[in-house]
N, CA, C and O of each residue as an XYZ file, in Angstrom:
284
protein
N     -24.533    -35.574      5.895
C     -26.124    -35.238      5.191
C     -26.772    -36.471      4.749
O     -26.129    -37.123      3.926
N     -27.882    -36.923      5.108
C     -28.363    -38.066      4.465
C     -28.961    -37.762      3.082
O     -29.758    -36.861      2.823
N     -28.427    -38.692      2.216
C     -28.665    -38.872      0.750
C     -28.686    -40.137      0.330
O     -28.136    -41.037      0.965
N     -29.359    -40.334     -0.842
C     -29.276    -41.574     -1.325
C     -28.042    -42.152     -1.741
O     -27.287    -41.337     -2.270
N     -27.647    -43.234     -1.665
C     -26.377    -43.933     -2.210
C     -26.029    -43.540     -3.632
O     -24.990    -42.954     -3.934
N     -26.972    -43.906     -4.480
C     -27.060    -43.562     -5.801
C     -27.604    -42.501     -6.180
O     -28.828    -42.590     -6.079
N     -27.219    -41.423     -6.615
C     -28.132    -40.092     -7.145
C     -29.013    -40.622     -7.895
O     -30.058    -39.989     -7.741
N     -29.175    -41.675     -8.823
C     -30.268    -41.919     -9.741
C     -31.536    -42.195     -8.879
O     -32.708    -42.143     -9.251
N     -31.105    -42.463     -7.795
C     -32.516    -42.918     -6.572
C     -33.113    -41.316     -6.205
O     -34.290    -41.198     -5.867
N     -32.376    -40.327     -6.282
C     -32.948    -39.093     -5.990
C     -33.954    -38.571     -7.021
O     -34.028    -38.997     -8.173
N     -34.737    -37.588     -6.486
C     -35.839    -36.982     -7.246
C     -35.603    -35.346     -6.992
O     -35.258    -34.990     -5.866
N     -35.785    -34.386     -8.015
C     -35.872    -33.257     -7.853
C     -36.902    -32.530     -7.499
O     -37.969    -32.770     -8.065
N     -36.850    -31.525     -6.538
C     -37.884    -30.855     -6.026
C     -37.629    -29.081     -5.887
O     -36.597    -28.521     -5.521
N     -38.727    -28.551     -6.242
C     -38.520    -26.901     -6.312
C     -39.277    -26.507     -5.338
O     -40.369    -27.013     -5.081
N     -38.635    -25.360     -4.579
C     -39.322    -24.963     -3.493
C     -39.495    -23.251     -3.801
O     -38.708    -22.720     -4.583
N     -40.254    -22.684     -3.329
C     -40.244    -21.272     -3.354
C     -40.232    -20.845     -1.610
O     -40.960    -21.423     -0.802
N     -39.433    -19.924     -1.295
C     -39.231    -19.690      0.125
C     -39.478    -18.216      0.339
O     -39.244    -17.438     -0.587
N     -39.972    -17.745      1.592
C     -40.016    -16.197      1.777
C     -38.328    -15.784      1.868
O     -37.379    -16.485      2.217
N     -38.364    -14.587      1.480
C     -37.079    -14.069      1.351
C     -36.245    -14.236      2.446
O     -35.079    -14.581      2.253
N     -36.650    -14.051      3.525
C     -36.096    -13.916      4.952
C     -35.659    -15.609      5.145
O     -34.640    -15.823      5.803
N     -36.268    -16.564      4.692
C     -36.180    -17.895      5.076
C     -34.695    -18.134      4.008
O     -33.708    -18.738      4.427
N     -34.770    -17.604      2.751
C     -33.980    -18.157      2.096
C     -32.650    -17.341      2.424
O     -31.584    -17.936      2.271
N     -32.640    -16.049      2.853
C     -31.491    -15.456      3.578
C     -30.851    -16.233      4.574
O     -29.645    -16.467      4.506
N     -31.489    -16.605      5.396
C     -31.261    -17.542      6.618
C     -30.413    -18.663      5.948
O     -29.269    -18.856      6.358
N     -30.905    -19.375      4.981
C     -29.996    -20.580      4.511
C     -28.897    -20.026      3.568
O     -28.022    -20.806      3.193
N     -28.878    -18.740      3.161
C     -27.369    -18.306      2.669
C     -26.734    -18.083      3.833
O     -25.557    -18.444      3.853
N     -27.202    -17.555      4.884
C     -26.272    -17.352      5.860
C     -25.563    -18.810      6.234
O     -24.351    -19.025      6.256
N     -26.574    -19.709      6.509
C     -26.019    -21.192      6.917
C     -24.983    -21.641      5.935
O     -23.984    -22.275      6.274
N     -25.296    -21.242      4.539
C     -24.275    -21.875      3.781
C     -22.994    -21.190      3.806
O     -22.007    -21.904      3.632
N     -22.792    -19.784      4.012
C     -21.694    -18.939      4.405
C     -20.889    -19.839      5.424
O     -19.709    -20.145      5.256
N     -21.602    -20.194      6.413
C     -21.079    -20.677      7.724
C     -20.477    -22.169      7.327
O     -19.551    -22.623      7.998
N     -20.981    -22.850      6.317
C     -20.680    -23.989      6.018
C     -20.808    -25.256      6.740
O     -20.157    -26.285      6.556
N     -21.877    -25.002      7.715
C     -21.876    -26.325      8.524
C     -22.658    -27.500      7.898
O     -22.278    -28.659      8.060
N     -23.889    -27.145      7.093
C     -24.744    -27.785      6.784
C     -24.619    -28.178      5.123
O     -25.011    -29.253      4.668
N     -24.170    -27.397      4.540
C     -23.689    -27.580      3.144
C     -23.186    -26.204      2.456
O     -23.281    -25.136      3.061
N     -22.677    -26.293      1.229
C     -21.897    -24.972      0.630
C     -22.940    -24.168      0.102
O     -22.583    -22.993      0.024
N     -24.032    -24.360     -0.265
C     -25.006    -23.668     -1.087
C     -26.423    -23.615     -0.301
O     -26.736    -24.418      0.579
N     -27.241    -22.529     -0.763
C     -28.353    -22.657     -0.155
C     -29.352    -23.777     -0.319
O     -30.172    -24.079      0.548
N     -29.216    -24.436     -1.611
C     -29.812    -25.822     -1.965
C     -29.434    -26.792     -1.054
O     -30.272    -27.396     -0.385
N     -28.100    -27.017     -0.961
C     -27.489    -27.931     -0.019
C     -27.890    -27.933      1.125
O     -28.069    -29.080      1.536
N     -28.223    -26.789      2.177
C     -28.471    -26.666      3.188
C     -30.010    -26.794      3.483
O     -30.362    -27.224      4.582
N     -30.871    -26.462      2.604
C     -32.293    -26.910      2.437
C     -32.460    -28.262      2.419
O     -33.194    -28.877      3.192
N     -31.698    -28.810      1.427
C     -31.813    -30.205      1.215
C     -31.547    -31.091      2.629
O     -32.368    -31.889      3.082
N     -30.403    -30.829      3.157
C     -29.723    -31.370      4.472
C     -31.014    -31.090      5.438
O     -31.488    -32.131      5.893
N     -31.569    -30.082      5.775
C     -32.728    -30.060      6.821
C     -33.885    -30.423      6.449
O     -34.709    -30.633      7.339
N     -34.211    -30.570      5.292
C     -35.448    -31.328      4.648
C     -35.648    -32.965      5.067
O     -36.578    -33.593      5.573
N     -34.234    -33.341      4.572
C     -34.278    -34.757      4.625
C     -34.072    -34.997      6.121
O     -34.686    -35.995      6.497
N     -33.448    -34.428      7.000
C     -33.235    -34.596      8.398
C     -34.709    -34.948      8.980
O     -35.116    -35.977      9.519
N     -35.459    -33.541      8.632
C     -36.796    -33.555      9.224
C     -37.550    -34.555      8.797
O     -38.317    -35.068      9.611
N     -37.509    -34.998      7.585
C     -38.284    -35.915      7.007
C     -38.206    -37.367      7.598
O     -39.139    -38.147      7.788
N     -36.733    -37.557      7.866
C     -36.259    -39.047      8.355
C     -36.732    -38.783     10.024
O     -37.094    -39.789     10.634
N     -36.733    -37.865     10.536
C     -36.875    -37.635     12.037
C     -38.671    -38.056     12.106
O     -39.190    -38.802     12.936
N     -39.318    -37.378     11.052
C     -40.810    -37.750     11.293
C     -41.357    -39.022     11.043
O     -42.300    -39.479     11.688
N     -40.753    -39.637     10.069
C     -40.816    -40.775      9.819
C     -40.598    -41.732     10.782
O     -41.440    -42.589     11.049
N     -39.341    -41.631     11.417
C     -38.843    -42.292     12.693
C     -39.854    -42.182     13.862
O     -40.076    -43.106     14.644
N     -40.421    -41.013     13.906
C     -41.373    -40.849     15.014
C     -42.651    -41.206     14.844
O     -43.567    -40.957     15.627
N     -42.746    -41.935     13.575
C     -44.119    -42.388     13.062
C     -45.356    -41.316     12.835
O     -46.542    -41.629     12.947
N     -44.923    -40.128     12.531
C     -45.655    -39.136     12.491
C     -46.909    -38.991     11.692
O     -47.864    -38.241     11.890
N     -46.670    -39.999     10.608
C     -47.718    -40.176      9.624
C     -48.930    -41.077     10.241
O     -50.067    -41.101      9.769
N     -48.535    -41.737     11.260
C     -49.579    -42.474     11.885
C     -50.392    -41.674     13.194
O     -51.282    -42.169     13.886
N     -49.888    -40.480     13.296
C     -50.320    -39.565     14.495
C     -51.618    -38.966     14.052
O     -51.869    -38.701     12.876
N     -52.438    -38.764     15.072
C     -53.805    -38.232     14.631
C     -53.997    -37.091     15.649
O     -53.785    -37.287     16.845
N     -54.442    -35.765     15.118
C     -54.635    -34.798     16.070
C     -55.982    -34.781     16.400
O     -56.914    -34.943     15.612
N     -56.058    -34.570     17.653
C     -57.485    -34.958     18.428
C     -58.516    -33.575     17.900
O     -58.021    -32.484     17.616
N     -59.903    -33.841     17.841
C     -60.564    -32.563     17.568
C     -60.642    -31.609     18.676
O     -60.599    -31.933     19.863
N     -60.766    -30.348     18.202
C     -60.998    -29.535     19.590
C     -62.150    -29.643     20.389
O     -63.186    -29.992     19.822
N     -62.172    -29.410     21.612
C     -63.089    -29.635     22.528
C     -64.649    -29.048     21.912
O     -64.618    -27.929     21.401
N     -65.690    -29.613     21.945
C     -66.877    -28.992     21.713
C     -67.235    -27.976     22.731
O     -67.440    -28.247     23.914
N     -67.304    -26.691     22.166
C     -67.420    -25.610     22.909
C     -68.957    -25.077     23.330
O     -69.320    -24.236     24.153
N     -69.741    -25.986     22.350
C     -71.157    -25.633     22.513
C     -71.646    -26.261     23.845
O     -71.303    -27.387     24.203
N     -72.509    -25.414     24.585
C     -73.010    -25.721     25.959
C     -72.506    -25.384     27.093
O     -73.056    -25.727     28.139
């Protein structure tokens, strides 16, 4: 799991999730592949996705405006 080397570099984050999303995190935690708790699984997935978005330069992408339907 991608984590800061030094825990003092980490910041706490609180999330509110739909029940079925939380239940799926609980299932993944039970399987133990991504972490032992729902929080560890959520952290693993969030960090992985953020690193992937950063590597893909997602922050520099622009979504084109929809085509003009007038006319």
